[in-house]
Kinemage of the C-alpha trace (Angstrom):
@kinemage 1
@onewidth
@group {chain A} dominant
@subgroup {mainchain}
@vectorlist {calphas} color= white
{ca met a 1} P 3.929 15.056 -26.092
{ca arg a 2} L 0.596 14.613 -24.347
{ca his a 3} L -2.515 13.350 -26.059
{ca pro a 4} L -6.252 13.903 -25.514
{ca thr a 5} L -8.195 11.654 -23.180
{ca his a 6} L -9.924 8.748 -24.878
{ca ser a 7} L -11.360 6.992 -21.839
{ca ala a 8} L -12.044 7.492 -18.168
{ca thr a 9} L -8.887 5.683 -17.171
{ca ala a 10} L -6.149 6.119 -19.733
{ca ile a 11} L -4.248 9.203 -20.697
{ca ser a 12} L -0.844 8.924 -22.260
{ca gly a 13} L 1.597 11.099 -20.360
{ca ala a 14} L 4.870 12.913 -20.613
{ca arg a 15} L 8.337 11.423 -20.917
{ca ser a 16} L 9.245 8.593 -18.579
{ca pro a 17} L 10.573 9.696 -15.188
{ca leu a 18} L 12.648 6.574 -14.659
{ca gly a 19} L 16.324 7.345 -14.886
{ca thr a 20} L 19.644 5.613 -14.609
{ca arg a 21} L 20.703 7.382 -11.431
{ca asp a 22} L 19.146 7.220 -7.980
{ca gly a 23} L 17.721 10.744 -7.891
{ca gly a 24} L 17.486 10.539 -4.092
{ca met a 25} L 15.102 7.592 -4.110
{ca glu a 26} L 15.268 3.837 -4.307
{ca arg a 27} L 15.222 1.928 -7.592
{ca gly a 28} L 16.210 4.971 -9.666
{ca ile a 29} L 12.822 6.710 -9.344
{ca his a 30} L 13.095 10.475 -9.656
{ca gly a 31} L 10.777 12.782 -7.776
{ca phe a 32} L 7.632 13.977 -9.544
{ca cys a 33} L 4.389 15.725 -8.623
{ca ile a 34} L 0.910 14.194 -8.666
{ca trp a 35} L -1.547 17.103 -8.951
{ca leu a 36} L -5.200 16.273 -8.201
{ca thr a 37} L -7.631 18.891 -9.484
{ca gly a 38} L -11.421 18.988 -9.461
{ca leu a 39} L -14.486 20.760 -8.147
{ca pro a 40} L -14.956 21.370 -4.417
{ca ser a 41} L -16.016 18.105 -2.716
{ca ala a 42} L -15.012 16.069 -5.791
{ca gly a 43} L -12.970 13.726 -3.585
{ca lys a 44} L -9.427 15.000 -4.189
{ca thr a 45} L -8.191 14.921 -0.591
{ca thr a 46} L -9.877 11.608 0.177
{ca ile a 47} L -8.207 9.991 -2.821
{ca ala a 48} L -4.876 11.604 -1.916
{ca his a 49} L -5.096 10.047 1.547
{ca glu a 50} L -5.661 6.662 -0.097
{ca leu a 51} L -2.802 7.113 -2.561
{ca ser a 52} L -0.149 8.359 -0.136
{ca pro a 53} L 0.219 5.145 1.912
{ca arg a 54} L 0.216 3.069 -1.272
{ca leu a 55} L 3.326 4.912 -2.436
{ca arg a 56} L 4.929 4.707 0.986
{ca thr a 57} L 4.367 0.966 0.991
{ca leu a 58} L 6.635 0.874 -2.055
{ca gly a 59} L 9.359 2.594 -0.055
{ca leu a 60} L 8.757 5.969 -1.711
{ca his a 61} L 8.757 9.346 0.006
{ca ala a 62} L 5.256 10.663 -0.611
{ca glu a 63} L 4.103 13.977 0.867
{ca leu a 64} L 0.467 15.095 0.841
{ca leu a 65} L -0.073 18.808 0.142
{ca asp a 66} L -3.708 19.600 0.897
{ca gly a 67} L -4.761 22.952 -0.518
{ca asp a 68} L -7.122 23.764 2.350
{ca glu a 69} L -4.498 23.019 4.992
{ca ile a 70} L -1.791 24.994 3.189
{ca arg a 71} L -4.163 27.933 2.843
{ca lys a 72} L -4.451 28.090 6.656
{ca gly a 73} L -0.721 28.678 6.943
{ca leu a 74} L 1.216 29.597 3.837
{ca ser a 75} L -1.710 31.395 2.181
{ca ala a 76} L -3.601 32.741 5.180
{ca asp a 77} L -3.235 36.225 3.731
{ca leu a 78} L -5.153 35.382 0.549
{ca gly a 79} L -8.804 35.599 -0.388
{ca phe a 80} L -10.753 33.671 -3.046
{ca asp a 81} L -10.699 36.055 -5.977
{ca arg a 82} L -8.938 34.884 -9.140
{ca lys a 83} L -5.625 36.585 -8.368
{ca ser a 84} L -5.559 35.098 -4.861
{ca arg a 85} L -6.382 31.607 -6.158
{ca glu a 86} L -3.604 31.862 -8.734
{ca thr a 87} L -1.136 33.051 -6.087
{ca his a 88} L -2.151 30.182 -3.790
{ca ala a 89} L -1.667 27.631 -6.570
{ca gly a 90} L 1.730 29.164 -7.304
{ca arg a 91} L 2.835 28.811 -3.699
{ca val a 92} L 1.719 25.191 -3.593
{ca ala a 93} L 3.551 24.533 -6.863
{ca phe a 94} L 6.751 26.029 -5.435
{ca val a 95} L 6.630 23.723 -2.412
{ca ala a 96} L 5.870 20.748 -4.660
{ca lys a 97} L 8.816 21.648 -6.894
{ca leu a 98} L 11.209 21.662 -3.933
{ca leu a 99} L 9.941 18.281 -2.762
{ca ala a 100} L 10.120 16.691 -6.218
{ca arg a 101} L 13.571 18.150 -6.820
{ca asn a 102} L 14.760 16.363 -3.694
{ca gly a 103} L 13.391 12.981 -4.696
{ca ala a 104} L 9.984 13.080 -3.017
{ca ile a 105} L 6.580 12.568 -4.613
{ca pro a 106} L 4.317 15.448 -3.563
{ca ile a 107} L 0.612 14.668 -3.909
{ca val a 108} L -1.236 17.954 -4.359
{ca ala a 109} L -4.980 18.041 -3.638
{ca leu a 110} L -6.091 21.456 -4.819
{ca ile a 111} L -9.148 22.753 -6.681
{ca ser a 112} L -6.837 24.903 -8.854
{ca pro a 113} L -9.772 25.886 -11.063
{ca tyr a 114} L -7.879 27.716 -13.805
{ca arg a 115} L -6.014 26.015 -16.621
{ca ser a 116} L -3.464 28.819 -16.653
{ca ser a 117} L -2.528 28.152 -13.006
{ca arg a 118} L -2.106 24.449 -13.627
{ca ala a 119} L -0.061 25.139 -16.747
{ca lys a 120} L 2.249 27.371 -14.716
{ca ala a 121} L 2.565 24.663 -12.069
{ca arg a 122} L 3.434 22.102 -14.741
{ca ala a 123} L 6.058 24.418 -16.234
{ca glu a 124} L 7.617 25.171 -12.858
{ca ile a 125} L 7.666 21.640 -11.498
{ca gly a 126} L 8.492 19.906 -14.772
{ca arg a 127} L 7.842 16.332 -13.669
{ca phe a 128} L 4.081 16.685 -13.384
{ca val a 129} L 1.164 14.250 -13.469
{ca glu a 130} L -2.212 15.989 -13.680
{ca val a 131} L -5.050 13.890 -12.268
{ca tyr a 132} L -8.553 15.115 -13.041
{ca val a 133} L -10.946 14.021 -10.299
{ca asn a 134} L -14.051 14.148 -12.460
{ca thr a 135} L -17.199 14.385 -10.351
{ca pro a 136} L -20.504 15.931 -11.523
{ca ile a 137} L -21.379 19.082 -9.625
{ca gly a 138} L -24.628 17.545 -8.419
{ca val a 139} L -22.705 14.737 -6.744
{ca cys a 140} L -20.262 17.255 -5.266
{ca glu a 141} L -23.164 19.162 -3.749
{ca glu a 142} L -24.522 15.957 -2.187
{ca arg a 143} L -21.098 15.239 -0.668
{ca asp a 144} L -20.542 18.781 0.606
{ca val a 145} L -20.461 18.311 4.385
{ca lys a 146} L -19.558 21.994 4.912
{ca gly a 147} L -22.659 23.161 3.072
{ca leu a 148} L -20.664 25.599 0.949
{ca tyr a 149} L -22.625 24.954 -2.246
{ca lys a 150} L -25.913 25.558 -0.460
{ca arg a 151} L -24.592 28.774 1.076
{ca ala a 152} L -23.206 29.912 -2.271
{ca arg a 153} L -26.527 29.360 -4.023
{ca ala a 154} L -28.189 31.346 -1.254
{ca gly a 155} L -25.767 34.195 -1.865
{ca glu a 156} L -24.023 33.773 1.500
{ca val a 157} L -20.684 32.682 -0.012
{ca lys a 158} L -19.148 34.568 -2.918
{ca glu a 159} L -16.708 33.391 -5.600
{ca met a 160} L -17.533 29.732 -5.066
{ca thr a 161} L -15.947 27.512 -7.677
{ca gly a 162} L -18.625 25.785 -9.725
{ca val a 163} L -21.343 28.258 -8.735
{ca asp a 164} L -20.336 31.857 -9.469
{ca asp a 165} L -16.675 31.234 -10.331
{ca pro a 166} L -15.730 28.869 -13.172
{ca tyr a 167} L -13.933 25.560 -12.957
{ca glu a 168} L -11.914 24.967 -16.116
{ca ser a 169} L -11.605 21.208 -16.495
{ca pro a 170} L -8.281 19.841 -17.787
{ca glu a 171} L -8.001 19.353 -21.527
{ca phe a 172} L -5.140 16.842 -21.571
{ca pro a 173} L -4.650 15.344 -18.088
{ca glu a 174} L -2.399 12.337 -17.637
{ca ile a 175} L -5.070 10.526 -15.603
{ca val a 176} L -8.839 10.869 -15.179
{ca val a 177} L -10.702 9.412 -12.202
{ca glu a 178} L -14.485 9.024 -12.438
{ca thr a 179} L -15.592 9.029 -8.806
{ca val a 180} L -19.238 8.214 -9.533
{ca arg a 181} L -18.188 4.672 -10.418
{ca leu a 182} L -15.008 4.243 -8.364
{ca ser a 183} L -14.541 4.311 -4.597
{ca pro a 184} L -11.637 6.345 -3.166
{ca ala a 185} L -9.615 3.151 -2.740
{ca glu a 186} L -10.354 2.059 -6.310
{ca ser a 187} L -9.462 5.532 -7.546
{ca ala a 188} L -6.088 5.351 -5.789
{ca asp a 189} L -5.468 1.900 -7.279
{ca leu a 190} L -6.283 3.237 -10.748
{ca ile a 191} L -3.832 6.113 -10.306
{ca leu a 192} L -1.122 3.720 -9.152
{ca ser a 193} L -1.750 1.467 -12.158
{ca glu a 194} L -1.558 4.424 -14.533
{ca leu a 195} L 1.679 5.644 -12.944
{ca val a 196} L 3.167 2.248 -13.704
{ca arg a 197} L 1.706 2.053 -17.202
{ca gln a 198} L 2.953 5.511 -18.127
{ca gly a 199} L 6.450 4.841 -16.787
{ca trp a 200} L 6.410 7.024 -13.677
{ca leu a 201} L 6.831 3.946 -11.503
{ca pro a 202} L 8.651 0.733 -12.432
{ca arg a 203} L 6.853 -2.399 -13.521
{ca gly a 204} L 6.078 -4.635 -10.590
{ca ser a 205} L 5.105 -1.806 -8.231
{ca glu a 206} L 1.504 -2.991 -8.060
{ca glu a 207} L 2.585 -6.560 -7.331
{ca thr a 208} L 5.004 -5.359 -4.661
{ca arg a 209} L 2.281 -3.401 -2.950
{ca ala a 210} L -0.178 -6.303 -3.102
{ca ser a 211} L 2.390 -8.625 -1.543
{ca ser a 212} L 3.182 -6.163 1.233
{ca arg a 213} L -0.481 -5.979 2.243
{ca thr a 214} L -0.484 -9.673 3.038
{ca gly a 215} L 2.761 -9.610 5.029
{ca pro a 216} L 3.137 -9.269 8.840
{ca asp a 217} L 4.134 -5.592 8.613
{ca ser a 218} L 1.440 -4.479 6.186
{ca ala a 219} L -0.689 -2.707 8.814
{ca ser a 220} L 2.114 -0.448 9.984
{ca ala a 221} L 3.250 0.198 6.428
{ca leu a 222} L -0.188 1.481 5.466
{ca ser a 223} L -0.721 3.650 8.519
{ca gly a 224} L 1.316 6.633 7.352
{ca gly a 225} L -1.250 8.286 5.049
C-alpha cells in the first residue's frame, strides 16, 4: 500500500523488490522500472543521465528510456493530443515492462502528464517506482533551451503541457525530487538513497558506489550513462 507524500524526499513505496532468487541480476535484485515524470524542462532526462551510471556502478543493468528519443522512432507517427500522448506512454511502458521482466532497470524520463497513463504504466509493469521531478513552471521556462514555452505562450505551439494542456502531478509517488534546491547529481543521489531505504536496492548499495568512485576503475565505471 502506498502512502501520501509527507516531505520532499520521502515517500513510502510498494512491496520490496528484493527476492530470494537471482531474477537475472546479481545479488537477487529483480528488475523494476524507475519512471521520472514532470513538466517539460523539469530536469527529468538530466537526472536520468546522472542516475543511470550510478546503478551501473553497482553492477546493475540500467537502461535509459528518454521519451523524446523514443518518440523519434517508436512513436514517430503520433502527435501531441491527449490520445497520442497516452499511446506514446503506453508504448514506453511496454518496452519498460520487457526490460524489467528480464532483470534490467529501465529509467523512463517522460512528461507523461496524465495520471491515468501513469496508472496504466504502473499496472502493466508491476514493479514501478514513480519519481516526481517537481519543478515550478517558472523555473522550467527559464531552463527551456528550445524556447517551447515562449512559443506556446505566443500561440505558435499548440497542446503544450503546462500552458494549454494540463500536467496532472502525482498524488502518491514513491519519490519526490525538488530540483530548485537539489542539483541533478544530488537528485540522483537522493533517488538512489530512497531506492535503498524503500527496499528496491539492498543495504550497502550507497557505500559500494562511494567506494567504487575512489577506486582505479571508477572513471570507466561511471562513463556508461
